[in-house]
C-alpha positions in Angstrom: -0.2 0.1 -0.1 2.8 2.4 1.1 4.5 2.1 -2.0 1.3 2.4 -4.4 1.1 5.6 -2.4 4.8 6.7 -3.2 4.0 5.8 -6.9 1.2 8.1 -6.9 3.1 10.9 -5.3 5.4 10.9 -8.2 2.7 12.4 -10.3 1.2 15.2 -7.8 -0.6 17.0 -11.1 -2.7 13.8 -11.3 -3.5 13.3 -7.6 -4.3 17.0 -7.0 -6.7 16.7 -10.5 -8.5 13.9 -9.3 -8.6 15.0 -6.0 -10.6 18.4 -7.2 -13.0 16.2 -9.3 -14.1 14.2 -6.2 -14.0 17.1 -3.8 -16.1 19.5 -6.7 -18.4 16.2 -7.3 -19.4 15.4 -3.5 -19.8 19.5 -3.0 -22.4 19.9 -5.9 -24.3 16.6 -4.9 -24.6 18.7 -1.2 -25.5 21.6 -2.9 -28.9 22.7 -3.6 -30.5 23.2 -6.4 -31.2 27.1 -7.4 -34.6 28.5 -9.1 -33.0 31.5 -10.9 -29.9 32.7 -11.7 -29.8 36.6 -11.3 -26.6 37.0 -13.5 -28.4 35.3 -16.1 -31.7 36.7 -15.4 -33.7 33.1 -16.3 -35.1 30.5 -15.1 -33.0 27.1 -14.4 -33.1 23.7 -15.2 -35.0 21.4 -12.6 -34.0 17.4 -12.4 -36.3 15.4 -14.6 -38.0 12.4 -13.8 -37.1 9.8 -15.5 -40.4 8.5 -17.5 -41.1 6.3 -20.3 -42.3 9.4 -22.5 -38.9 11.1 -22.2 -36.8 7.7 -22.2 -38.7 7.0 -25.4 -38.8 10.5 -26.9 -38.2 11.0 -30.4 -37.6 14.8 -30.3 -33.9 15.7 -29.0 -35.4 18.4 -26.5 -37.6 15.8 -25.0 -35.6 13.2 -24.2 -34.1 12.1 -20.6 -30.5 12.5 -21.6 -31.1 15.9 -23.0 -33.0 17.2 -20.1 -30.9 16.1 -17.4 -27.6 17.4 -19.5 -29.1 20.6 -19.2 -30.1 20.4 -15.7 -26.2 19.4 -14.7 -25.0 22.3 -17.3 -27.8 24.8 -15.2 -26.9 23.4 -11.6 -23.4 22.7 -11.1 -21.5 24.4 -8.3 -20.2 28.1 -8.9 -22.1 28.5 -12.0 -21.6 32.3 -11.9 -18.0 31.9 -10.8 -17.5 30.3 -13.6 -19.6 31.9 -16.3 -17.4 35.4 -15.1 -14.0 33.8 -15.8 -14.5 32.3 -18.9 -15.8 36.0 -19.7 -12.7 37.4 -18.7 -11.1 34.7 -20.5 -12.3 35.8 -23.7 -11.9 39.7 -22.8 -8.3 38.6 -22.3 -8.2 36.9 -26.6 -10.0 40.2 -27.6 -12.9 38.1 -28.7 -15.7 40.5 -29.8 -19.0 38.1 -28.9 -20.1 35.7 -26.7 -23.5 33.6 -26.7 -24.7 35.0 -30.1 -23.8 38.7 -28.9 -21.7 41.2 -30.3 -19.8 43.8 -29.0 -19.9 47.1 -30.4 -18.5 50.7 -29.6 -18.9 52.3 -26.0 -19.8 48.7 -24.3 -23.0 48.7 -26.6 -24.4 44.7 -27.3 -26.3 43.5 -30.3 -27.8 40.1 -31.0 -25.9 38.4 -33.9 -28.7 38.7 -36.2 -26.9 37.6 -39.7 -30.0 35.6 -41.4 -33.7 35.9 -41.9 -35.9 33.2 -42.1 -38.2 34.3 -45.1 -40.3 31.4 -44.8 -41.7 32.7 -41.3 -41.3 36.8 -42.2 -43.6 36.2 -45.2 -46.1 34.1 -43.6 -46.5 36.6 -40.5 -46.7 39.1 -43.3 -49.6 37.5 -45.3 -51.0 37.3 -41.7 -51.5 40.7 -41.1 -52.5 41.5 -44.7 -55.3 38.7 -44.6 -56.1 40.8 -40.4 -55.7 44.4 -42.3 -58.7 43.1 -45.3 -60.6 42.0 -43.0 -60.7 45.3 -41.2 -59.7 47.9 -43.7 -58.2 51.7 -42.2 -58.3 51.0 -39.1 -55.1 48.7 -38.5 -51.3 50.6 -38.7 -48.3 48.3 -38.5 -45.1 49.2 -36.8 -42.2 47.1 -37.1 -39.5 48.8 -35.4 -35.4 48.5 -36.9 -33.1 47.1 -35.0 -30.2 48.8 -33.0 -27.7 47.4 -35.2 -29.1 49.6 -38.2 -29.2 52.4 -36.2 -26.8 52.9 -33.5 -23.4 54.4 -34.4 -21.5 52.6 -32.1 -22.8 49.3 -33.5 -19.8 47.2 -35.5 -18.9 46.6 -38.4 -20.8 42.9 -38.8 -22.6 41.7 -41.4 -26.0 41.8 -39.9 -29.5 41.4 -41.8 -29.9 44.5 -44.2 -33.7 45.4 -43.3 -34.3 48.1 -45.3 -35.9 45.7 -48.6 -37.7 43.9 -45.9 -39.1 47.5 -44.6 -40.4 48.0 -48.4 -41.9 44.7 -48.4 -44.1 45.6 -45.3 -45.3 48.9 -46.5 -46.3 47.5 -49.7 -48.0 44.5 -48.4 -49.8 47.0 -45.8 -50.8 49.7 -47.6 -53.6 48.0 -49.4 -56.0 47.9 -46.6 -53.8 49.5 -43.4 -50.8 51.3 -42.8 -47.3 51.1 -41.9 -44.7 53.1 -40.1 -41.5 52.8 -40.8 -39.1 54.5 -37.9 -35.3 53.9 -39.7 -35.1 57.6 -41.3 -36.7 59.1 -38.4 -34.5 57.3 -36.1 -31.3 57.8 -38.0 -31.6 61.3 -38.3 -32.0 61.1 -34.0 -29.4 58.5 -33.6 -26.7 60.9 -31.6 -29.7 60.4 -28.8 -29.4 56.6 -27.0 -32.8 55.2 -28.4 -31.7 51.7 -27.2 -30.3 50.5 -24.2 -26.8 49.2 -24.6 -27.0 46.0 -22.8 -30.7 45.4 -23.5 -32.7 44.5 -26.6 -35.3 47.0 -25.8 -35.4 50.8 -27.2 -35.4 53.1 -24.9 -38.0 55.1 -23.5 -37.2 57.9 -25.6 -36.9 55.7 -28.8 -40.3 54.6 -28.1 -41.6 58.5 -27.4 -40.0 59.7 -31.0 -42.1 56.3 -32.1 -45.3 57.4 -29.8 -45.1 60.8 -32.0 -44.5 59.2 -35.4 -47.6 57.1 -34.8 -49.7 59.6 -34.0 -48.6 61.6 -36.9 -49.4 58.8 -38.7 -53.4 58.3 -37.6 -53.7 62.3 -38.3 -54.2 62.8 -34.2 -51.7 65.9 -32.6 -49.8 64.1 -29.7 -50.9 64.7 -26.5 -48.4 63.6 -24.5 -46.2 66.5 -23.5 -42.8 65.0 -21.2 -42.9 68.0 -19.6 -45.9 67.8 -17.8 -44.6 64.7 -16.0 -41.3 63.3 -13.9 -39.1 61.5 -15.5 -37.4 59.2 -13.2 -33.8 57.3 -13.8 -33.2 54.2 -12.6 -29.3 53.2 -12.4 -27.6 49.5 -12.8 -30.1 48.2 -15.5 -28.1 44.8 -16.7 -30.7 43.7 -19.6 -30.9 40.9 -22.1 -27.9 41.2 -24.2 -25.8 41.4 -20.7 -27.3 38.1 -19.2 -26.9 36.2 -22.5 -23.0 37.4 -23.0 -22.4 37.8 -19.0 -19.3 40.3 -20.2 -17.6 41.2 -17.0 -16.9 44.8 -18.0 -20.1 45.6 -19.1 -21.4 49.1 -17.9 -25.1 49.2 -17.0 -28.1 50.9 -18.6 -30.4 53.5 -17.1 -34.0 53.2 -17.6 -36.2 55.9 -17.3 -39.8 55.7 -16.7 -42.2 59.1 -16.0 -43.1 58.0 -12.5 -46.2 60.1 -11.9 -48.3 58.0 -14.0 -50.4 55.9 -11.9 -53.4 54.9 -14.8 -55.3 52.0 -13.9 -54.2 48.7 -15.1 -56.4 45.6 -15.3 -54.8 42.4 -16.1 -58.2 40.0 -17.3 -58.1 36.8 -17.1 -60.0 36.5 -20.4 -59.8 38.5 -23.2 -63.5 37.7 -24.9 -66.5 38.1 -22.4 -67.6 34.3 -22.9 -63.9 33.7 -21.4 -64.1 36.4 -18.5 -67.3 34.5 -17.4 -65.4 31.3 -17.5 -62.7 32.5 -15.3 -65.0 34.0 -13.0 -67.0 31.0 -12.6 -63.7 29.0 -11.9 -62.8 31.5 -9.1 -60.1 33.2 -10.9 -59.9 37.0 -10.5 -58.3 40.2 -12.8 -55.4 41.7 -11.5 -56.2 45.6 -11.3 -52.9 47.5 -10.6 -50.6 50.4 -11.7 -48.9 50.6 -15.3 -46.0 49.9 -13.4 -44.6 46.6 -11.3 -41.6 48.7 -9.0 -40.7 45.6 -7.5 -38.9 45.0 -10.5 -36.6 47.8 -10.2 -35.1 45.8 -7.5 -34.1 43.2 -9.8 -32.1 42.5 -12.5 -34.8 42.9 -15.4 -36.0 46.3 -14.9 -37.6 46.4 -18.0 -40.6 43.9 -17.0 -41.5 46.7 -14.6 -43.6 48.3 -17.6 -47.1 47.3 -18.1 -46.6 44.0 -15.4 -44.3 42.6 -18.3 -45.9 40.0 -20.8 -49.6 39.5 -20.5 -52.2 37.6 -22.6 -54.9 40.7 -22.5 -54.8 43.9 -20.4 -57.0 46.8 -20.7 -55.5 50.2 -19.1 -57.4 53.4 -18.5 -56.1 56.8 -19.9 -57.4 60.5 -19.8 -58.3 60.6 -23.5 -61.1 59.3 -25.8 -61.7 56.7 -27.5 -60.3 52.7 -27.5 -57.2 51.1 -29.1 -55.9 47.8 -29.2 -52.7 47.4 -29.5 -51.1 44.0 -30.6 -47.5 43.6 -29.5 -44.3 42.3 -28.3 -42.5 43.2 -25.4 -41.8 46.6 -27.3 -44.7 48.3 -26.8 -44.6 48.1 -23.1 -42.6 51.0 -22.7 -44.4 52.6 -25.6 -47.8 52.1 -24.4 -48.2 54.5 -20.9 -47.6 57.3 -23.6 -50.9 56.4 -25.4 -53.0 57.6 -21.9 -52.7 60.9 -22.9 -54.4 60.4 -25.9 -56.9 57.6 -25.5 -59.8 56.5 -22.7 -58.8 52.5 -23.0 -55.6 50.9 -23.8 -56.4 47.2 -24.7 -53.2 45.0 -24.8 -52.8 41.9 -26.6 -49.8 39.6 -26.6 -50.2 36.7 -29.1 -47.6 34.5 -27.1 -50.2 34.2 -24.3 -53.1 34.8 -26.1 -55.9 31.8 -27.1 -58.8 33.6 -28.2 -60.4 35.2 -31.6 -59.4 38.1 -32.6 -62.2 38.8 -34.4 -64.9 38.2 -31.4 -62.1 40.8 -29.4 -62.7 43.1 -32.0 -66.8 42.8 -32.3 -67.1 43.6 -28.7 -65.4 46.8 -27.9 -65.5 48.7 -30.9 -62.1 50.1 -31.2 -61.2 53.0 -32.9 -57.6 52.1 -34.1 -55.9 49.2 -34.0 -51.9 49.0 -33.3 -49.6 46.0 -34.4 -46.2 47.0 -32.7 -42.9 44.6 -32.7 -39.2 44.8 -33.4 -38.2 43.8 -36.3 -36.5 40.7 -35.4 -38.9 39.3 -33.1 -41.4 40.3 -35.9 -39.6 37.9 -38.2 -39.4 34.8 -35.8 -42.8 35.2 -34.2 -45.0 32.2 -35.1 -47.9 33.3 -32.7 -48.8 35.8 -36.0 -50.9 33.6 -37.3 -53.4 33.7 -34.5 -55.0 37.2 -35.9 -57.1 34.8 -38.1 -57.8 32.0 -35.8 -61.3 31.1 -34.9 -63.1 33.8 -37.0 
């Protein structure tokens, strides 16, 4: 036995490595699983249970082996520390991207958007055009250009040229509705910070420019005057792009919102009368709040404060007149508060969570306008816009 120990000690690096693996594995087994990662701003995978379904699954992401590998990758000991170490190592190697995030000047970050799913883009465009044809003159679409097309800090990289696709949208939507292309307007104001540097959303300043453009498009004078309201700034905002890249040297953004707006927001349990009656019969109640979830300001995901993030169907009450329906992705969340000065009620739909007839919603509410608002990248990839034409 002593000879064997002496033989092993001739290879101290091997002994230390083996000892590290054993101790790390034991510590990892004794460490409780985490629900979320604050660094990555996401839910972490839970330990899967072996079932006949995942054992025999054909789809890769439904297989037990895939689920367990994902669980191990999410829950290993010191994950956040290892991620930070990897980020520092890549910075030393002068790497200009990580996890599909490309770095620009002054700490700016951009989603690696080098190819476009043409088939999905055309499907979405056709779905909106069909929807507009049923409601001629009522619907306006606004597709927001990506930050890499606007920001002077963006790197020289082969990002998708969105200009010809914007022209396609204008041609498709001008027959029965209208289209707002913000590209020229944003380029004329790109000396302002229109997009967050560490997040994929536009800033409140960018959303306000878009709000003015939309009101002009539909022939109304914007009623929201920033000088009449209190702009509050929140520091230390690290957004979704940072959560993906984990760049250790990232500089936080400043999130802004008009803190004196206390309009009533109702997050509804159903979007149609029949759905609301069924929810009430099941004992489910609407959530009656104001338009900001201030608790989110103490978390990493500060942008989720707007409109209590993404809900299937919400109703916001304003000081103006008439009713508008906003069909949207999360870009609209900091845009919608401006509409409270123009409309008495703003209904907000997120198709990712909605399973109801849009025709029934429109028939029951008699809207004055309908706005479809998406960011270009999410528009090109979204698979839920077909719901505009379901159940009619």
